[in-house]
N, C-alpha and C positions, 0 to 999 in steps of 0.2 A: 503494500500500499504504500502510495505516494503522495502526500498532500500537497495541494496546489497552492496553501496559502494565501487564498483569497479571502478577503474579509467583506460581507455585505450586510447593508443595514436593510432589512426587511419591514420595519415599522418603526415610527419615532412616535413616542406616547402610545404603545402598544399595550395592548390590554390582556388578560389571562387567554381569551380567547384566540388572539392573534399568536400567541406562543403556542397553543395547542396547532394550530393552522401550519405555523412554519417546521414544527417538527413533523406532521405527517406529509408535507410537502417536500420535507428534506428525505423521507424515507428511501424513495428509488435511488438517489445518490448515494444513501449509508449502504444500501444493497450493493451497489457497484462499487464502492469501495472495498467491501471485503471479498467479493468477486474476483477482485484483481490480484492475479497471481496466484488465486485460488485459495487467498489468505484464512477464508472460513474453513478451510480444512485441518487448520492450526488445532480447532476446537473438535476434533472428531471423537468420537466416542460410541459405546455399543447400542446406547440407548438416547432417548431425547434427553431424560433427567441426566446422564452423565456428560452429552454435550453442554447443556445448561448449565452443571456444576462447573464444568472447563471454562467457559466464558465467566462466569461470575468471580470464580479464584483468580484468573487472567487479570479481570478490571481491578479487584482488591489489589492484586501484586503490582499492577503497572500504569495505574493512573489515580492521580491524587483526587479526592474527593475534595471541590471547591465549590461552596455555595456562589451562586452568581447575586450579585447586589442589583443596583438600580439597571445595570447593564446587563439585559438579560442575552445568553450567548448559546446558540446550538450548535456544537462542535462536531463536524463529520468523522466517521472512526480513524480515517486515515492522519487526522490532524490530532485525535485524542490520544493515541496510544504514546506514552513517555510524559505526558502533558498532563494538565488537571480540567475538570469537568464537574458538572454538577447532575442531578439527575436526569436532566434532559438529554444529555449528550450520553450518560452511560445507559440509559433506556435505547437510545438511537442504535447505538454499537450493539447491545444485545439483541435486540428485534432483527437488525440486519444479518447477525449472524444466523438465528435461530431459523428466517426466512429462506434462507439457503437450504435448510436441511427440511423443513416443516412449514411450507407456505402457506398452507389453508388453515394454520394453529396458532399463529402469533397474533398478539394483543398487545397493546400499550394500554396499564391500567392506569388511569388517572384518579386520584384519591386526595380526599381532604377528612382532617382529623379535629374538625369542630361543625359547628352546628351549620355555618354557611358551606353549601356544597361546590364552593369554586375551588377546583383543584389546586393542591399546594406541593404535589408532588404526582411524580409519574415513575412507573418501571414495566418491565416486558414481564408478561406471563405467556406461559405457552400451553394450551388446552388441546388434551388428547383422550377421546373418551370422557371418561368421568374423572380423568386426572388433572388437576392444575400445579404446572410447575412454574415456580415464583422466580424471577432474577432481578434482584433488588440489591445491588453492590452496594448500595448507601446503608443498607440494613446489615447487621452484625453476623447473621447465619443464612445460609444458604436454604433456599425452599422455605422462607418465612417471611411474614412481612408484619409491619407495627398494624394494629388495631385501627380501623378506619372508620369515620360516620358515614361518608359516600363514598362512591367508588363510581366509575365508567369505563368500561373496556370497550376498546376501538380496535378491530380487527384489521390489520395492517394487509394491504392489498396494492399490486402493482398489476397495472393494466396497460394495454396499448389499444386503442381505438382506431379502425380505420373505416374506409368504404361510406356510405350513406347511413346516416341514423335510421333504424328502423322504425322510431319513433315518429318520423315525417310523415306527413299524409301523402297517399299514393301520388295525388297530382302534382304536389312539390318534388316528390322523388322522382318523378316522370321529367320533370323541367329540369332537374341537376342531370341527370342523364344524358338527356338531350345536349344541354349545354358542352358535357365531357365528349360525346361523339363527337361533335363539331370541331373541337382542337384535334 
């Protein structure tokens, strides 16, 4: 993984929802980061739990946890290794690696620990069958989580869409096809 070392301001005076959007929009780039040179294979194991545990220990050993202050930063995996990051960056790394192995089972869990449901923490969970594997390198124990008052799990997905949207009316689709044929 080679970091590009590019800093991009996504929002000025951003909200909590803007942070979530940025994490989720950064996910395809994070997956591409860990796919470079098959980096995700570094975490290979015999089961989803083993892979998740390998990721958890790697992050605990190789990334210094440092909470963001007023300037919220989402650090992609290639730039995170050997540096510092907070829960947003750690969860993005975890979710990207796990997605390479289990693309239909990876979620980001946004949690709150007070009456206000606005999330104050995020981490990766992998749901396989009735089992949920928790990857929260901020927490002191693998596959455990702090008791929360509110949670929201967002399934991480990458899609590429092409062609004409099937939701368009048949008349509009016909017009688009005619324009394409003219070229």
